[in-house]
ROLOGU-234965 format. One record per residue: x, y, z of N, C-alpha, C in turn. Coordinates in steps of 0.05 Angstrom, whole numbers, padded with zeros to 5 digits, always signed. Example, Ala and Ser with C-alpha at 12.3 -4.5 7.8 and 13.67 -1.06 7.14 Angstrom:
% ROLOGU-234965
+00264-00114+00156+00246-00090+00156+00264-00066+00156+00257-00045+00142+00273-00021+00143+00258+00001+00157
END
This chain:
% ROLOGU-234965
-00663-00455+00058-00647-00431+00054-00652-00412+00078-00630-00402+00089-00631-00384+00112-00640-00356+00103-00654-00343+00121-00661-00314+00117-00645-00299+00138-00630-00279+00129-00613-00263+00147-00620-00234+00145-00622-00220+00167-00627-00192+00168-00601-00178+00177-00593-00157+00163-00567-00144+00168-00571-00114+00170-00560-00101+00191-00558-00072+00193-00529-00064+00189-00525-00040+00180-00497-00031+00175-00484-00045+00152-00501-00052+00132-00491-00068+00109-00473-00052+00090-00474-00026+00092-00458-00009+00073-00429-00005+00082-00422-00013+00107-00395-00011+00116-00378-00033+00106-00351-00031+00110-00333-00052+00100-00340-00080+00110-00347-00083+00135-00354-00110+00145-00380-00119+00133-00400-00101+00132-00426-00108+00120-00423-00116+00091-00407-00102+00075-00404-00108+00047-00391-00136+00044-00370-00141+00061-00357-00166+00060-00375-00189+00067-00392-00184+00088-00410-00205+00097-00431-00211+00076-00443-00190+00063-00463-00195+00042-00451-00210+00019-00426-00204+00011-00413-00218-00011-00410-00248-00004-00405-00254+00022-00401-00282+00030-00426-00298+00028-00449-00286+00030-00475-00300+00029-00483-00307+00000-00473-00292-00020-00482-00296-00047-00479-00324-00058-00455-00337-00055-00453-00364-00065-00468-00385-00049-00478-00378-00026-00493-00397-00009-00523-00397-00014-00532-00378-00031-00560-00377-00037-00577-00366-00014-00563-00352+00005-00577-00342+00029-00594-00317+00021-00618-00316+00032-00635-00293+00028-00627-00272+00049-00618-00249+00040-00609-00228+00057-00626-00203+00054-00635-00192+00076-00651-00168+00076-00634-00147+00091-00631-00123+00080-00616-00102+00092-00634-00081+00104-00628-00073+00128-00643-00050+00140-00628-00025+00133-00642-00006+00121-00629+00018+00111-00642+00043+00122-00627+00064+00126-00638+00090+00133-00651+00103+00109-00672+00118+00114-00686+00130+00091-00705+00109+00078-00714+00116+00055-00734+00099+00041-00721+00074+00030-00734+00052+00032-00725+00027+00020-00730+00029-00010-00709+00023-00026-00711+00026-00055-00711+00000-00070-00705-00022-00056-00703-00048-00068-00720-00068-00052-00726-00091-00065-00742-00111-00053-00729-00123-00028-00702-00123-00028-00687-00135-00006-00679-00114+00016-00693-00092+00017-00688-00071+00036-00712-00066+00054-00707-00059+00079-00728-00050+00098-00718-00024+00110-00735-00004+00111-00728+00022+00122-00730+00021+00152-00711+00035+00165-00712+00038+00194-00698+00063+00203-00704+00073+00226-00690+00095+00239-00679+00083+00266-00653+00080+00268-00641+00068+00292-00649+00082+00318-00656+00107+00316-00663+00122+00340-00692+00121+00348-00708+00106+00332-00737+00104+00338-00744+00074+00342-00766+00069+00357-00774+00042+00361-00778+00027+00334-00771+00001+00335-00773-00016+00311-00798-00034+00313-00813-00036+00292-00836-00054+00293-00827-00083+00294-00837-00099+00313-00830-00127+00315-00836-00142+00290-00857-00133+00275-00865-00148+00251-00843-00148+00229-00828-00126+00227-00808-00125+00205-00783-00140+00211-00779-00149+00236-00755-00164+00243-00762-00193+00250-00787-00201+00245-00797-00228+00251-00791-00247+00227-00785-00272+00234-00783-00292+00213-00755-00296+00201-00735-00285+00213-00707-00288+00203-00693-00309+00220-00675-00324+00207-00659-00344+00221-00637-00331+00238-00626-00309+00228-00605-00295+00242-00607-00265+00237-00599-00249+00256-00598-00220+00253-00570-00211+00260-00557-00196+00242-00530-00186+00246-00532-00156+00247-00525-00145+00271-00529-00116+00276-00502-00103+00277-00495-00088+00255-00469-00075+00253-00470-00045+00253-00494-00034+00254-00497-00005+00250-00486+00011+00274-00475+00035+00268-00466+00053+00288-00450+00075+00276-00451+00099+00288-00436+00122+00280-00406+00116+00279-00392+00124+00258-00363+00120+00256-00348+00133+00279-00328+00120+00290-00312+00132+00311-00289+00149+00300-00286+00149+00274-00264+00164+00262-00272+00194+00262-00253+00211+00269-00257+00239+00269-00253+00251+00297-00253+00277+00298-00249+00291+00324-00273+00287+00342-00268+00279+00366-00290+00273+00385-00300+00298+00399-00316+00314+00385-00330+00336+00398-00352+00324+00415-00364+00341+00432-00386+00331+00448-00409+00320+00431-00414+00333+00408-00435+00324+00390-00427+00297+00377-00402+00294+00370-00393+00268+00358-00395+00246+00378-00386+00251+00403-00387+00230+00424-00416+00222+00429-00434+00241+00429-00462+00235+00434-00473+00217+00411-00465+00223+00386-00474+00207+00364-00462+00178+00365-00437+00176+00373-00424+00150+00375-00438+00133+00396-00444+00145+00419-00457+00130+00440-00486+00123+00434-00501+00143+00426-00530+00139+00423-00536+00121+00399-00521+00123+00377-00526+00107+00354-00523+00077+00360-00505+00071+00378-00500+00043+00386-00520+00034+00408-00522+00050+00429-00538+00041+00451-00568+00042+00444-00578+00065+00434-00606+00067+00427-00613+00049+00404-00596+00049+00384-00601+00032+00361-00603+00002+00368-00585-00007+00386-00585-00035+00394-00609-00040+00413-00616-00021+00430-00639-00024+00447-00664-00028+00431-00668-00011+00410-00692-00012+00394-00693-00039+00378-00670-00047+00367-00669-00073+00353-00675-00096+00371-00661-00097+00394-00664-00120+00412-00692-00121+00423-00705-00098+00429-00732-00098+00439-00751-00109+00418-00747-00101+00393-00765-00111+00371-00762-00141+00368-00737-00151+00369-00732-00180+00367-00746-00195+00390-00744-00184+00413-00755-00197+00437-00785-00200+00435-00798-00181+00421-00827-00181+00418-00837-00194+00392-00818-00202+00375-00826-00212+00349-00840-00240+00351-00858-00245+00332-00873-00270+00333-00855-00294+00327-00837-00291+00308-00818-00313+00300-00790-00302+00305-00779-00309+00329-00753-00299+00337-00730-00312+00322-00708-00298+00318-00685-00311+00304-00671-00331+00322-00656-00349+00310-00641-00368+00325-00618-00354+00339-00607-00333+00326-00584-00320+00338-00585-00290+00330-00575-00274+00349-00572-00245+00345-00542-00239+00348-00529-00231+00326-00501-00223+00327-00499-00193+00329-00489-00183+00350-00487-00154+00354-00458-00145+00356-00451-00126+00339-00423-00116+00339-00416-00103+00365-00391-00105+00373-00379-00090+00394-00350-00086+00386-00332-00079+00404-00305-00074+00396-00285-00079+00419-00260-00084+00412-00240-00088+00432-00234-00063+00448-00246-00041+00439-00246-00016+00455-00258-00020+00483-00273-00042+00486-00285-00050+00512-00263-00051+00533-00239-00059+00526-00218-00065+00546-00202-00040+00554-00204-00019+00538-00189+00005+00545-00159+00002+00541-00144+00020+00552-00114+00019+00549-00103+00002+00571-00092-00022+00564-00085-00042+00584-00056-00051+00583-00039-00036+00568-00010-00042+00568-00005-00070+00556+00011-00086+00571+00018-00113+00561+00000-00135+00571-00021-00128+00585-00039-00148+00596-00053-00164+00574-00053-00191+00575-00067-00207+00556-00096-00207+00562-00113-00198+00544-00141-00194+00549-00158-00216+00536-00175-00228+00552-00193-00248+00543-00222-00239+00548-00241-00255+00538-00269-00246+00540-00278-00241+00568-00266-00255+00587-00274-00252+00615-00261-00228+00629-00242-00215+00615-00229-00192+00626-00249-00169+00630-00246-00153+00652-00265-00132+00657-00262-00109+00637-00282-00092+00636-00281-00068+00619-00260-00049+00630-00248-00033+00612-00229-00013+00620-00242+00013+00627-00225+00034+00629-00235+00060+00636-00234+00079+00612-00253+00097+00609-00253+00116+00587-00279+00116+00572-00279+00132+00551-00304+00135+00535-00310+00110+00519-00291+00099+00504-00297+00075+00488-00305+00051+00505-00291+00045+00527-00301+00023+00544-00330+00028+00554-00337+00053+00560-00364+00059+00569-00384+00053+00546-00377+00062+00522-00394+00058+00499-00398+00028+00494-00377+00012+00494-00378-00016+00489-00394-00031+00510-00390-00023+00535-00405-00036+00557-00435-00031+00555-00443-00006+00550-00471+00000+00547-00483-00012+00521-00467-00014+00501-00474-00026+00475-00481-00055+00480-00464-00070+00493-00468-00098+00499-00492-00102+00518-00494-00084+00538-00516-00086+00557-00543-00084+00542-00544-00066+00522-00569-00062+00508-00578-00088+00493-00559-00104+00484-00566-00128+00469-00578-00149+00487-00575-00146+00513-00585-00167+00532-00616-00168+00533-00629-00148+00522-00658-00149+00520-00666-00173+00503-00651-00178+00482-00656-00201+00465-00648-00227+00479-00626-00226+00492-00617-00250+00507-00637-00259+00528-00647-00239+00542-00667-00245+00563-00693-00256+00552-00698-00252+00526-00722-00263+00513-00717-00291+00502-00693-00302+00508-00686-00329+00499-00673-00331+00473-00664-00308+00461-00650-00308+00436-00620-00311+00441-00607-00330+00429-00578-00333+00432-00565-00307+00421-00550-00293+00438-00539-00267+00431-00509-00268+00433-00495-00259+00412-00466-00259+00411-00456-00231+00406-00439-00221+00424-00427-00195+00422-00399-00198+00411-00396-00193+00385-00369-00196+00372-00352-00171+00377-00332-00174+00393-00313-00152+00399-00292-00151+00378-00296-00133+00359-00280-00132+00335-00255-00116+00339-00232-00126+00330-00207-00112+00332-00202-00093+00308-00177-00086+00303-00170-00068+00281-00174-00083+00255-00194-00077+00240-00201-00092+00215-00183-00083+00192-00170-00102+00180-00154-00096+00156-00171-00103+00132-00177-00083+00117-00195-00085+00094-00182-00074+00069-00188-00085+00045-00176-00074+00021-00186-00046+00014-00208-00038+00026-00219-00012+00021-00227+00002+00047-00218+00026+00051-00226+00041+00075-00213+00031+00100-00224+00039+00123-00213+00031+00148-00186+00042+00154-00174+00031+00175-00148+00041+00184-00126+00037+00163-00126+00013+00150-00106+00008+00130-00108+00027+00107-00132+00033+00098-00136+00051+00076-00124+00079+00081-00127+00088+00106-00116+00115+00113-00086+00114+00116-00074+00091+00121-00045+00089+00124-00030+00085+00098-00044+00074+00078-00029+00066+00054-00016+00089+00040-00030+00112+00036-00018+00134+00020+00008+00144+00033+00009+00152+00059+00034+00161+00069+00056+00140+00069+00049+00115+00072+00070+00094+00072+00080+00089+00043+00062+00091+00024+00070+00088-00004+00089+00110-00013+00085+00133+00000+00102+00156-00006+00128+00156+00010+00131+00136+00027+00155+00134+00043+00154+00153+00067+00130+00161+00075+00127+00180+00098+00114+00166+00122+00114+00140+00123+00102+00126+00145+00121+00122+00168+00110+00112+00190+00127+00106+00214+00109+00099+00237+00123+00092+00259+00108+00084+00283+00091+00108+00293+00071+00101+00309+00053+00121+00321+00059+00123+00350+00066+00147+00359+00074+00151+00387+00099+00135+00393+00099+00121+00416+00122+00105+00424+00124+00079+00407+00102+00071+00395+00102+00046+00379+00100+00021+00396+00099+00025+00423+00099+00002+00441+00071-00009+00445+00050+00006+00437+00023-00003+00442+00016-00027+00424+00001-00046+00436-00007-00070+00422-00031-00063+00404-00030-00073+00379-00053-00070+00361-00063-00098+00355-00088-00103+00362-00101-00129+00357-00116-00127+00331-00104-00137+00310-00114-00134+00283-00130-00159+00275-00144-00157+00252-00157-00180+00240-00163-00174+00211-00158-00193+00194-00165-00191+00166-00195-00191+00162-00205-00176+00143-00234-00175+00138-00246-00202+00133-00231-00219+00119-00241-00246+00113-00246-00262+00139-00229-00257+00159-00233-00272+00185-00255-00259+00202-00260-00233+00198-00284-00221+00211-00309-00235+00200-00310-00237+00174-00333-00249+00161-00335-00279+00169-00312-00292+00169-00312-00321+00177-00320-00324+00206-00311-00306+00223-00318-00308+00251-00348-00304+00256-00360-00286+00241-00389-00281+00243-00404-00306+00234-00395-00318+00212-00408-00343+00203-00406-00365+00225-00382-00367+00237-00378-00387+00258-00397-00382+00281-00399-00356+00289-00417-00349+00311-00446-00355+00305-00454-00352+00280-00481-00358+00273-00487-00388+00274-00467-00404+00268-00471-00433+00266-00466-00448+00292-00452-00436+00311-00442-00450+00334-00460-00444+00358-00477-00464+00366-00496-00460+00387-00484-00454+00414-00459-00463+00418-00446-00459+00444-00435-00431+00448-00434-00415+00426-00423-00388+00428-00446-00368+00435-00441-00353+00457-00459-00332+00465-00444-00312+00482-00454-00288+00485-00440-00268+00500-00416-00258+00485-00396-00247+00498-00374-00234+00484-00356-00255+00470-00348-00249+00445-00330-00265+00429-00310-00246+00415-00285-00248+00422-00264-00231+00410-00259-00239+00381-00262-00220+00363-00256-00224+00335-00229-00210+00329-00207-00224+00334-00180-00214+00330-00163-00237+00320-00142-00231+00306-00123-00252+00298-00108-00263+00322-00097-00287+00321-00084-00299+00344-00057-00286+00351-00047-00269+00333-00020-00258+00338-00020-00227+00336-00029-00213+00357-00028-00184+00357+00001-00175+00356+00006-00151+00347+00033-00140+00345+00034-00112+00357+00057-00103+00365+00060-00075+00374+00059-00057+00349+00051-00033+00353+00049-00014+00331+00074-00011+00315+00097-00011+00329+00123-00008+00315+00127-00032+00296+00119-00056+00304+00121-00079+00287+00102-00078+00264+00078-00068+00269+00057-00065+00248+00067-00047+00226+00078-00024+00234+00087-00005+00214+00112-00015+00199+00129-00030+00213+00152-00041+00200+00144-00062+00179+00125-00079+00186+00116-00099+00167+00102-00087+00143+00085-00066+00148+00071-00053+00126+00091-00040+00107+00111-00027+00118+00132-00015+00101+00147-00036+00085+00153-00059+00097+00167-00080+00083+00150-00091+00060+00124-00095+00065+00107-00106+00044+00104-00086+00021+00104-00060+00027+00102-00040+00006+00129-00033-00007+00151-00043+00005+00177-00038-00005+00185-00009-00002+00177+00003+00021+00183+00031+00026+00195+00034+00054+00210+00055+00058+00221+00060+00085+00199+00070+00104+00204+00068+00130+00185+00078+00150+00200+00094+00171+00210+00118+00163+00228+00133+00179+00215+00157+00194+00188+00160+00190+00175+00184+00200+00155+00178+00222+00164+00175+00246+00145+00170+00268+00126+00193+00272+00101+00187+00280+00081+00207+00285+00080+00212+00315+00089+00236+00324+00089+00241+00353+00062+00245+00365+00060+00241+00391+00034+00243+00404+00021+00270+00400+00036+00292+00401+00024+00318+00399+00011+00322+00372+00022+00310+00351+00010+00313+00324-00016+00298+00323-00017+00274+00335-00042+00259+00336-00064+00274+00351-00056+00286+00374-00075+00301+00390-00086+00325+00375-00068+00338+00359-00077+00361+00343-00097+00352+00321-00091+00329+00309-00108+00320+00287-00134+00308+00296-00134+00292+00317-00158+00278+00326-00170+00287+00352-00155+00304+00366-00164+00311+00393-00151+00291+00413-00147+00300+00437-00132+00284+00457-00146+00257+00462-00172+00258+00467-00186+00234+00475-00186+00213+00453-00193+00221+00428-00194+00202+00406-00167+00190+00401-00146+00207+00401-00119+00196+00396-00111+00176+00417-00115+00182+00442-00106+00165+00464-00122+00139+00467-00148+00140+00460-00165+00117+00464-00165+00099+00439-00157+00110+00416-00157+00093+00392-00129+00086+00382-00113+00106+00375-00088+00101+00363-00065+00095+00382-00067+00106+00406-00045+00103+00426-00052+00082+00447-00077+00073+00448-00085+00053+00468-00072+00026+00462-00065+00011+00482-00052-00015+00479-00072-00036+00488-00079-00054+00468-00099-00075+00474-00088-00101+00462-00078-00119+00479-00067-00144+00470-00088-00166+00475-00104-00171+00454-00129-00187+00457-00125-00214+00445-00135-00235+00459-00134-00262+00449-00162-00271+00439-00163-00286+00417-00189-00295+00406-00197-00322+00419-00199-00321+00446-00203-00346+00461-00227-00363+00453-00251-00351+00454-00275-00367+00449-00278-00375+00419-00269-00357+00401-00270-00364+00373-00251-00387+00367-00227-00386+00377-00208-00407+00373-00218-00434+00385-00229-00432+00409-00240-00456+00423-00263-00469+00407-00277-00453+00391-00299-00463+00375-00290-00480+00351-00263-00480+00347-00252-00495+00324-00248-00478+00299-00252-00452+00301-00249-00435+00277-00220-00435+00267-00216-00438+00241-00190-00438+00229-00186-00411+00216-00167-00395+00225-00161-00369+00214-00148-00371+00187-00157-00355+00168-00144-00353+00142-00118-00338+00145-00117-00319+00163-00093-00302+00165-00086-00300+00195-00066-00315+00203-00056-00315+00231-00034-00295+00235-00018-00290+00213+00005-00273+00215+00001-00247+00199+00011-00225+00210+00006-00198+00198+00017-00196+00170+00041-00206+00165+00053-00202+00138+00036-00215+00117+00026-00239+00122+00010-00253+00102-00016-00238+00097-00028-00227+00118-00052-00211+00115-00048-00186+00099-00026-00172+00104-00021-00147+00090-00013-00153+00061+00002-00174+00056+00009-00181+00028-00016-00188+00012-00035-00202+00025-00060-00208+00011-00075-00183+00004-00076-00164+00022-00092-00140+00017-00079-00120-00001-00052-00117+00001-00038-00096-00014-00031-00105-00042-00024-00131-00045-00014-00140-00071-00036-00153-00087
END
């Protein structure tokens, strides 16, 4: 029976991942902030050094923890987004590197925000980082994980796209206005959205854990990204509602701030799941409509 250590287990991806381990009889230990209250929990502070002893003896470590990027990007918020990922990953990777019984694999979350706003360019794992705050965060985030890689631990940086989840996330925030018939494209609607169903995020992490040839960056996105206008059209179709109310750029900037709006909602990232597909992974949801129907209905 495998022993797995997980950070960020309370988020949508973490909850989905933990549920996937239950039928497998996998022993899962969660790293939690504050006091550990259960036998399967270990307390940690991402901003402080981690004892190598508490991360020793696991077959795999999945590191998902990080400050949410949702919200207005004040200077304080940006600092929390950057430091929670870079310092938290540095502390985790350093502890793993010094542990007596190192894991076979270290799965560290990253994001397609690494690529920045790239228009219609098809982006693969070997594509360079883009320009802006999110690309800087992702680049430093991935660099921090190399402490573990340099210690001989197979390290996989999963660059996660727009996760479609039945609870929370981007889809959760879009459902209410669309159900009320108040949805529509965002900005010009021409920006590419590289989406992925939660089930395939979980499946992709499992594949990365089991596939010895996978290391470094691995894009976790569905094979068929769509433009935002197409995304909103399909969502409205699935919900049986019109989508006549486009959200203009100025409204997004007022709500989220200029930087957050332009780097998250208005950025165009047409990302291909090259290494995951080459590993033989079979996607449960390749097409957006099937994914949304599964989640909404």
